[in-house]
C-alpha positions as CSV (number, residue, x, y, z in Angstrom):
1,X,-3.6,-14.8,3.5
2,X,-3.2,-15.9,-0.2
3,X,-4.4,-18.9,-0.8
4,X,-4.3,-20.1,2.7
5,X,-7.5,-18.4,3.2
6,X,-7.1,-18.3,7.3
7,X,-7.9,-15.5,9.7
8,X,-4.8,-14.5,12.3
9,X,-5.6,-13.3,15.7
10,X,-3.2,-10.3,17.5
11,X,-2.6,-9.6,21.0
12,X,-3.4,-6.1,21.3
13,X,-1.5,-5.5,24.3
14,X,1.7,-7.3,23.4
15,X,1.4,-7.4,19.8
16,X,2.3,-10.9,19.2
17,X,0.0,-13.9,17.0
18,X,-2.3,-15.3,19.4
19,X,-4.2,-18.2,17.2
20,X,-4.5,-18.7,12.6
21,X,-8.0,-19.5,12.2
22,X,-8.3,-22.5,8.9
23,X,-11.2,-23.7,7.8
24,X,-12.5,-21.0,5.3
25,X,-12.3,-22.4,0.9
26,X,-12.0,-18.8,-0.7
27,X,-10.8,-15.2,0.9
28,X,-12.2,-14.3,3.9
29,X,-14.3,-10.7,3.2
30,X,-15.3,-10.1,7.1
31,X,-15.5,-10.6,10.5
32,X,-16.8,-9.7,13.8
33,X,-16.8,-10.0,17.6
34,X,-19.6,-11.0,19.7
35,X,-20.8,-7.9,22.1
36,X,-22.5,-10.4,24.4
37,X,-20.5,-10.3,28.1
38,X,-21.5,-13.9,28.2
39,X,-20.1,-14.8,24.9
40,X,-16.4,-12.3,25.1
41,X,-14.2,-14.7,22.5
42,X,-17.2,-15.5,19.7
43,X,-16.0,-14.7,16.6
44,X,-17.8,-14.6,13.4
45,X,-15.8,-15.0,10.2
46,X,-17.1,-14.3,6.5
47,X,-15.9,-15.5,3.4
48,X,-16.9,-15.0,-0.3
49,X,-18.0,-19.0,-1.0
50,X,-21.0,-17.7,1.5
51,X,-20.2,-19.8,4.5
52,X,-20.1,-18.1,7.8
53,X,-17.4,-19.4,10.7
54,X,-18.8,-18.9,14.3
55,X,-14.8,-19.5,16.7
56,X,-14.3,-19.5,20.1
57,X,-10.8,-17.3,20.1
58,X,-10.3,-18.4,24.0
59,X,-11.2,-22.2,23.5
60,X,-8.6,-24.6,23.0
61,X,-10.4,-26.8,21.5
62,X,-10.8,-25.1,18.1
63,X,-14.1,-26.1,17.6
64,X,-16.1,-23.8,15.4
65,X,-20.1,-23.8,13.7
66,X,-21.1,-24.0,10.1
67,X,-23.2,-21.2,9.0
68,X,-24.2,-21.6,5.4
69,X,-25.7,-18.7,3.2
70,X,-27.2,-18.5,-1.3
71,X,-24.3,-16.3,-1.7
72,X,-20.8,-14.7,-1.0
73,X,-20.9,-12.6,2.0
74,X,-19.6,-9.0,1.8
75,X,-19.7,-7.8,5.5
76,X,-20.8,-8.8,8.8
77,X,-22.4,-6.4,11.9
78,X,-23.6,-7.2,15.6
79,X,-26.4,-6.3,17.4
80,X,-25.0,-4.0,20.4
81,X,-27.8,-4.6,22.5
82,X,-26.3,-8.0,22.8
83,X,-29.1,-10.1,21.3
84,X,-26.8,-12.3,19.6
85,X,-28.3,-11.2,16.0
86,X,-25.7,-10.9,13.0
87,X,-26.2,-9.2,9.8
88,X,-24.9,-10.7,6.7
89,X,-25.0,-9.0,3.7
90,X,-24.8,-10.7,0.4
91,X,-23.7,-10.6,-2.9
92,X,-27.0,-11.1,-4.2
93,X,-28.2,-8.1,-2.6
94,X,-30.1,-9.7,0.4
95,X,-29.3,-9.3,4.1
96,X,-29.9,-12.1,6.6
97,X,-30.4,-11.7,10.3
98,X,-29.0,-14.6,11.9
99,X,-29.2,-15.7,15.3
100,X,-25.7,-17.3,17.0
101,X,-27.1,-19.1,19.5
102,X,-30.0,-21.2,17.6
103,X,-27.9,-21.3,14.4
104,X,-31.3,-20.0,11.9
105,X,-32.1,-16.8,10.1
106,X,-34.5,-15.2,11.9
107,X,-35.1,-12.3,9.3
108,X,-33.9,-11.0,5.9
109,X,-34.0,-7.9,4.1
110,X,-34.0,-7.9,-0.2
111,X,-32.4,-4.7,-1.0
112,X,-32.4,-4.6,-4.5
113,X,-35.1,-2.4,-4.6
114,X,-33.8,-0.1,-2.4
115,X,-30.0,0.2,-3.5
116,X,-30.8,2.2,-7.0
117,X,-27.4,2.0,-8.0
118,X,-26.3,4.3,-10.9
119,X,-24.5,3.2,-13.9
120,X,-20.8,3.6,-15.1
121,X,-20.7,5.9,-18.0
122,X,-19.4,3.3,-20.3
123,X,-22.3,1.3,-20.0
124,X,-24.5,1.6,-23.0
125,X,-27.7,0.9,-21.0
126,X,-29.2,2.0,-17.9
127,X,-29.7,-0.1,-14.6
128,X,-33.7,-0.7,-14.7
129,X,-33.1,-4.2,-15.8
130,X,-34.4,-4.1,-19.7
131,X,-31.4,-4.8,-21.4
132,X,-32.9,-7.3,-24.7
133,X,-36.6,-6.6,-24.2
134,X,-38.5,-5.5,-27.0
135,X,-40.9,-3.0,-25.9
136,X,-44.0,-3.6,-23.9
137,X,-42.7,-6.7,-21.6
138,X,-41.3,-6.7,-19.0
139,X,-39.9,-9.3,-16.4
140,X,-42.6,-9.8,-13.8
141,X,-42.2,-8.6,-10.5
142,X,-38.4,-7.6,-10.8
143,X,-38.8,-5.2,-13.5
144,X,-37.3,-2.3,-13.4
145,X,-34.7,-3.3,-10.6
146,X,-31.2,-4.5,-11.6
147,X,-30.5,-7.8,-10.3
148,X,-26.5,-6.6,-10.0
149,X,-26.4,-4.8,-7.0
150,X,-25.6,-5.4,-3.5
151,X,-25.1,-3.7,-0.1
152,X,-21.5,-3.7,0.3
153,X,-21.0,-2.5,3.8
154,X,-23.9,-2.8,6.9
155,X,-23.5,-1.5,10.7
156,X,-25.5,-1.2,13.5
157,X,-26.4,1.9,15.3
158,X,-25.2,2.3,18.8
159,X,-28.8,1.9,20.4
160,X,-28.9,-1.4,17.6
161,X,-32.9,0.2,16.5
162,X,-31.6,0.8,13.0
163,X,-29.0,-1.2,10.6
164,X,-27.4,1.0,8.3
165,X,-26.5,-0.6,4.8
166,X,-24.6,1.0,1.8
167,X,-23.7,0.0,-1.5
168,X,-20.0,0.4,-3.4
169,X,-22.0,1.7,-6.7
170,X,-24.6,3.8,-5.2
171,X,-25.4,7.0,-3.7
172,X,-27.8,6.1,-1.3
173,X,-27.6,4.8,2.2
174,X,-30.3,3.1,3.5
175,X,-31.9,2.4,7.2
176,X,-34.0,0.2,8.5
177,X,-35.7,-0.7,11.6
178,X,-34.7,-3.7,13.9
179,X,-37.8,-4.3,15.5
180,X,-39.5,-5.0,11.2
181,X,-36.8,-4.5,9.0
182,X,-38.6,-2.0,7.2
183,X,-36.9,0.6,5.1
184,X,-36.9,3.6,7.3
185,X,-34.9,6.6,5.5
186,X,-33.0,6.8,2.7
187,X,-30.1,9.2,2.9
188,X,-28.7,11.0,-0.2
189,X,-24.9,11.5,-0.4
190,X,-24.9,13.6,-3.6
191,X,-27.4,14.5,-6.5
192,X,-24.6,15.6,-8.7
193,X,-25.1,13.7,-11.8
194,X,-22.0,14.4,-13.7
195,X,-20.5,12.0,-11.5
196,X,-20.1,8.5,-12.7
197,X,-22.7,6.2,-10.5
198,X,-24.9,8.9,-9.6
199,X,-28.0,8.8,-12.6
200,X,-29.5,5.3,-13.3
201,X,-30.6,6.2,-17.1
202,X,-28.6,6.7,-19.6
203,X,-28.0,10.7,-20.7
204,X,-28.2,11.2,-24.0
205,X,-26.7,14.6,-23.9
206,X,-23.7,13.3,-23.5
207,X,-23.3,10.8,-25.9
208,X,-22.0,11.1,-29.7
209,X,-24.3,10.0,-32.7
210,X,-21.9,7.1,-32.3
211,X,-23.3,6.0,-29.3
212,X,-19.6,6.9,-27.9
213,X,-19.4,9.1,-24.2
214,X,-18.2,12.2,-24.8
215,X,-15.9,11.3,-21.0
216,X,-14.7,8.3,-23.8
217,X,-12.9,10.6,-26.2
218,X,-9.5,11.9,-26.6
219,X,-9.4,15.0,-27.0
220,X,-5.8,16.7,-26.9
221,X,-4.8,19.0,-28.6
222,X,-1.7,17.7,-30.4
223,X,-1.9,14.0,-32.4
224,X,1.9,14.3,-32.1
225,X,1.6,11.9,-28.9
226,X,0.3,9.1,-30.9
227,X,3.9,9.2,-32.5
228,X,6.4,9.9,-29.7
229,X,8.2,7.7,-29.1
230,X,8.6,9.2,-25.3
231,X,4.7,8.8,-24.8
232,X,4.8,4.9,-26.4
233,X,7.5,3.8,-23.7
234,X,5.5,6.0,-21.1
235,X,2.4,3.9,-21.9
236,X,3.8,0.4,-22.4
237,X,5.8,0.8,-18.7
238,X,2.3,1.5,-17.5
239,X,0.5,-0.8,-18.9
240,X,3.1,-2.9,-17.8
241,X,2.9,-2.0,-14.1
242,X,-1.5,-2.8,-14.0
243,X,-2.4,-4.7,-11.8
244,X,-5.9,-6.6,-12.1
245,X,-8.6,-6.0,-9.3
246,X,-7.0,-2.9,-8.4
247,X,-9.2,0.6,-9.2
248,X,-7.0,3.2,-7.4
249,X,-3.4,4.6,-7.3
250,X,-0.8,4.2,-9.5
251,X,-0.9,0.7,-10.4
252,X,-5.3,1.4,-11.1
253,X,-6.4,-0.1,-15.3
254,X,-8.6,2.3,-15.5
255,X,-9.9,4.7,-12.9
256,X,-11.6,8.3,-12.8
257,X,-11.5,10.9,-10.0
258,X,-15.5,11.7,-11.3
259,X,-17.0,8.3,-10.4
260,X,-19.0,8.0,-6.7
261,X,-18.0,4.9,-5.0
262,X,-18.7,4.2,-1.5
263,X,-16.6,1.9,1.0
264,X,-17.7,1.9,4.0
265,X,-20.7,3.3,7.0
266,X,-20.0,3.8,10.3
267,X,-22.6,4.8,13.8
268,X,-21.1,6.6,16.1
269,X,-21.2,5.7,20.1
270,X,-24.3,7.9,21.1
271,X,-26.4,6.5,17.7
272,X,-26.7,10.5,17.0
273,X,-24.2,10.7,13.8
274,X,-23.5,8.1,10.7
275,X,-20.5,8.4,8.5
276,X,-19.7,7.3,4.7
277,X,-16.7,7.1,3.2
278,X,-16.6,7.5,-0.8
279,X,-14.2,8.9,-3.2
280,X,-16.1,12.7,-2.8
281,X,-14.9,12.6,0.9
282,X,-16.6,11.5,4.4
283,X,-20.5,12.9,4.6
284,X,-21.5,13.1,8.0
285,X,-24.7,13.1,9.0
286,X,-26.4,13.9,12.8
287,X,-30.3,13.2,13.4
288,X,-32.1,15.4,16.2
289,X,-32.8,13.2,19.0
290,X,-35.9,15.6,19.3
291,X,-35.0,17.1,22.9
292,X,-33.3,20.0,24.6
293,X,-30.0,19.0,23.6
294,X,-27.3,21.9,23.0
295,X,-29.1,23.1,19.4
296,X,-30.9,25.4,21.0
297,X,-28.3,27.4,22.3
298,X,-27.7,28.6,19.0
299,X,-30.1,30.4,16.5
300,X,-33.2,32.7,16.8
301,X,-35.3,32.7,19.4
302,X,-38.1,31.6,17.1
303,X,-35.7,28.4,16.0
304,X,-35.2,27.7,20.0
305,X,-38.9,27.6,20.4
306,X,-39.7,23.7,20.7
307,X,-42.3,23.6,23.9
308,X,-43.1,20.6,25.1
309,X,-46.2,21.7,26.1
310,X,-47.6,24.5,25.5
311,X,-50.8,26.0,27.7
312,X,-51.8,29.4,29.0
313,X,-49.9,28.7,32.3
314,X,-47.0,27.8,30.8
315,X,-45.4,30.8,30.1
316,X,-42.1,32.3,31.1
317,X,-43.5,35.6,33.1
318,X,-46.0,32.6,35.2
319,X,-42.6,30.4,35.7
320,X,-40.6,33.3,37.1
321,X,-43.1,34.4,38.9
322,X,-43.2,30.8,40.7
323,X,-39.6,30.9,41.0
324,X,-39.4,34.6,42.8
325,X,-42.6,33.3,44.9
326,X,-40.4,29.8,46.0
327,X,-42.4,27.6,44.8
328,X,-39.4,25.8,43.0
329,X,-41.2,22.1,42.5
330,X,-44.3,23.9,39.9
331,X,-41.2,26.5,38.3
332,X,-39.1,23.5,37.3
333,X,-42.1,21.4,36.0
334,X,-43.5,24.4,33.8
335,X,-39.7,25.3,33.2
336,X,-39.7,21.5,31.2
337,X,-42.7,21.7,29.9
338,X,-41.8,25.4,27.7
339,X,-38.5,23.4,27.5
340,X,-36.6,26.9,26.9
341,X,-32.6,26.7,28.2
342,X,-32.4,29.8,29.6
343,X,-35.2,29.6,31.5
344,X,-34.6,26.7,32.5
345,X,-31.0,27.8,33.4
346,X,-32.7,30.4,35.7
347,X,-35.1,28.3,37.8
348,X,-32.1,25.7,39.0
349,X,-30.2,28.7,39.8
350,X,-33.2,30.1,42.1
351,X,-33.4,27.0,43.6
352,X,-32.1,26.5,47.0
353,X,-29.5,23.5,48.1
354,X,-31.9,22.2,50.7
355,X,-35.0,22.0,48.4
356,X,-32.9,20.7,45.2
357,X,-33.8,16.9,46.7
358,X,-37.4,17.8,46.2
359,X,-37.8,19.4,43.2
360,X,-36.1,17.0,41.6
361,X,-38.3,13.7,43.6
362,X,-41.2,15.7,41.5
363,X,-39.9,15.5,38.5
364,X,-42.4,12.7,36.3
365,X,-41.5,10.2,34.2
366,X,-42.3,12.3,31.1
367,X,-39.8,15.4,32.1
368,X,-36.7,13.1,32.8
369,X,-35.5,13.0,29.3
370,X,-36.1,17.0,28.9
371,X,-34.3,17.4,32.7
372,X,-31.6,15.3,31.6
373,X,-31.5,16.3,28.2
374,X,-31.1,20.2,29.9
375,X,-28.5,18.9,31.9
376,X,-26.1,17.8,29.2
377,X,-26.6,20.9,27.4
378,X,-25.5,22.8,30.5
379,X,-22.5,20.5,31.0
380,X,-21.1,21.6,27.6
381,X,-17.2,21.8,27.8
382,X,-17.6,25.0,25.6
383,X,-21.4,26.2,25.5
384,X,-22.5,25.0,29.0
385,X,-23.5,27.5,32.1
386,X,-19.8,26.1,34.3
387,X,-21.7,25.5,37.0
388,X,-20.0,22.1,37.3
389,X,-20.5,21.4,40.9
390,X,-24.4,22.5,40.7
391,X,-25.3,20.4,37.9
392,X,-23.4,17.7,39.4
393,X,-25.5,17.5,42.0
394,X,-29.0,17.8,39.9
395,X,-27.2,14.6,38.3
396,X,-26.6,12.9,41.0
397,X,-30.2,13.3,42.5
398,X,-31.6,12.5,39.7
399,X,-30.3,8.9,39.7
400,X,-30.7,8.4,42.8
401,X,-34.3,9.2,42.7
402,X,-35.6,8.2,39.3
403,X,-33.3,4.7,39.0
404,X,-36.2,2.4,38.8
405,X,-38.2,4.6,36.4
406,X,-34.9,5.2,34.2
407,X,-34.7,1.5,33.7
408,X,-38.4,1.0,33.2
409,X,-38.2,3.9,30.0
410,X,-35.3,1.9,28.9
411,X,-36.8,-1.4,29.0
412,X,-39.2,0.0,26.9
413,X,-42.3,1.0,29.7
414,X,-43.2,4.1,30.8
415,X,-46.1,5.4,32.9
416,X,-49.2,5.9,31.1
417,X,-50.2,9.5,31.7
418,X,-54.2,9.7,31.0
419,X,-54.1,13.6,30.9
420,X,-54.1,15.1,27.4
421,X,-51.6,17.6,28.4
422,X,-49.5,14.8,29.3
423,X,-50.0,12.4,26.9
424,X,-47.9,14.2,24.1
425,X,-44.6,14.4,26.7
426,X,-45.2,10.1,27.2
427,X,-45.4,9.5,23.0
428,X,-41.8,12.1,23.3
429,X,-40.6,9.6,26.2
430,X,-41.3,6.4,24.2
431,X,-39.1,7.5,21.2
432,X,-36.2,8.7,23.2
433,X,-33.6,6.6,23.5
434,X,-32.0,7.2,27.5
435,X,-29.3,5.5,26.1
436,X,-28.3,8.2,23.9
437,X,-28.6,10.6,26.7
438,X,-26.6,9.5,28.9
439,X,-23.6,8.9,26.3
440,X,-23.8,12.1,25.5
441,X,-23.6,12.9,29.6
442,X,-20.7,10.6,29.9
443,X,-18.4,12.6,26.9
444,X,-19.1,15.8,28.8
445,X,-17.9,14.3,32.2
446,X,-14.9,12.8,30.5
447,X,-14.2,16.3,29.1
448,X,-14.6,17.9,32.2
449,X,-12.8,15.1,34.2
450,X,-10.0,15.5,31.8
451,X,-9.3,19.4,32.0
452,X,-10.2,19.6,36.1
453,X,-8.0,16.2,36.4
454,X,-4.7,17.9,34.7
455,X,-5.5,20.7,36.5
456,X,-5.0,18.9,40.1
457,X,-2.1,16.9,38.6
458,X,-0.1,19.6,37.3
459,X,-0.8,21.5,41.2
460,X,-0.8,18.3,43.5
461,X,2.5,19.6,45.6
462,X,0.5,22.6,45.9
463,X,-2.8,21.9,46.8
464,X,-1.2,19.5,49.7
465,X,0.8,22.6,51.2
466,X,-2.4,24.0,51.3
467,X,-4.0,21.5,53.1
468,X,-1.3,21.0,55.5
469,X,-0.6,24.4,56.2
470,X,-4.2,25.8,56.4
471,X,-5.5,23.5,59.2
472,X,-3.8,21.3,61.7
473,X,-3.5,17.5,61.7
474,X,-5.5,15.8,63.7
475,X,-2.7,14.7,66.3
476,X,-1.2,18.4,66.5
477,X,-5.0,19.2,67.5
478,X,-5.1,16.0,70.4
479,X,-1.9,17.2,71.8
480,X,-3.3,20.8,71.5
481,X,-6.5,19.4,73.9
482,X,-10.0,21.2,73.7
483,X,-9.9,24.6,72.6
484,X,-10.6,27.9,74.7
485,X,-13.1,29.2,75.3
486,X,-13.4,32.8,73.5
487,X,-14.5,35.8,76.3
488,X,-17.3,37.1,75.7
489,X,-17.6,40.7,73.8
490,X,-17.4,43.8,75.6
491,X,-19.9,46.3,75.9
492,X,-19.6,49.4,73.7
493,X,-19.1,51.5,75.7
494,X,-16.0,49.8,77.4
495,X,-14.8,48.9,74.3
496,X,-14.8,52.8,73.7
497,X,-12.5,53.2,76.9
498,X,-10.2,50.9,76.1
499,X,-9.6,52.0,72.6
500,X,-9.1,55.7,74.4
501,X,-6.8,54.4,76.7
502,X,-4.5,52.6,73.9
503,X,-4.8,55.9,72.0
504,X,-3.7,57.6,74.9
505,X,-0.9,55.5,76.0
């Protein structure tokens, strides 16, 4: 806030100002709450002076801890797994991983070589850090690296396995692994070189003989605008309303719609999508978890064919034959190995209600992710099978019988399988994060709960009337006493005589 450099804490329920945190000596740039359950009120704020302040908003003492960085801090992000690890992106191009419990740096990322920010069209040099150097001279290890670039926005994925970093003047979004903080992937937002900030080198074909870019030339059809008094007045009023530091809007000093700037990055709660907001729109990237999912509901048969294990026994005729003969456990295991949505659905429908528990208990640990992903795809409100009760029964039995195995898999421990046929399944189970699968299941169940809950709410009185009129209450049943036994069925010959007598009467 202005020259006070303070942070305001508001209540979302009452809308009242709870506290004002004062202690920074420069403008605050970012803040983040610690997601660990034991630290519900721990807040970390960053400022341009490179200092991190660790606050406890629920404490009455007002004590804080100070963490010093080598450069100004631009963005903060906490590890969602509750490890007390905090990523801080600095103006020098590095990302420091702080541990707020020990108040020490546990790791770091040097992103100067990964950012690869583009040059502005008015710049007369490239971004390869060779300005003023004669031919043949280099800068040692920093040769060809622009030292004036940095990450402006960072965010952890929902699973905490990756750290997403973006720079304001770069078309690249970098994904770093959190186990070794190595560059895992680099996403390219656009390759359109007509946009400013995409190309690193000077495009001499766009330069004139005097070294001026063609975009800087005023190519108006009439030269009378420079002598028009009204145009001169409008130009002076526009200059008067300009504000320093403003790059977009009416008060901007210089802004071009053809510039590329990335403002922020964010990750979805299921850990499968990444979004980047830029001047050219919002770019959304979706990651394939490598399992069944809803993607196999579309496309050709060849595109949907992604088996986990393929042997001479894992075929559609063999699976359907096992289901027809009543060998439901073997049919379900083979169907999970084939990983075909239609076949899995046919096998699941063929299993009687009394055999579901036994089939679920026989599913091994490497096949559990495939079964959960199949249930998530079958529970999809739009593309699922619509048999919500059947799929929910399977899901409950999976959680009841395999809760220990699921916990071990979430902790990184998977049952070893020496068989060659299941070795690939074990590696796939290790690479797949079950948290993503369960978040997908949760979203599907919430959609069904919303639809069914609204339907029952609108018809609550009708359901009460039907329920009360259809069966007597407990008191009425006790007052009526024990029900009289129905007489035994009459023989067929006697029934015919009674019918004839009734007709004659």
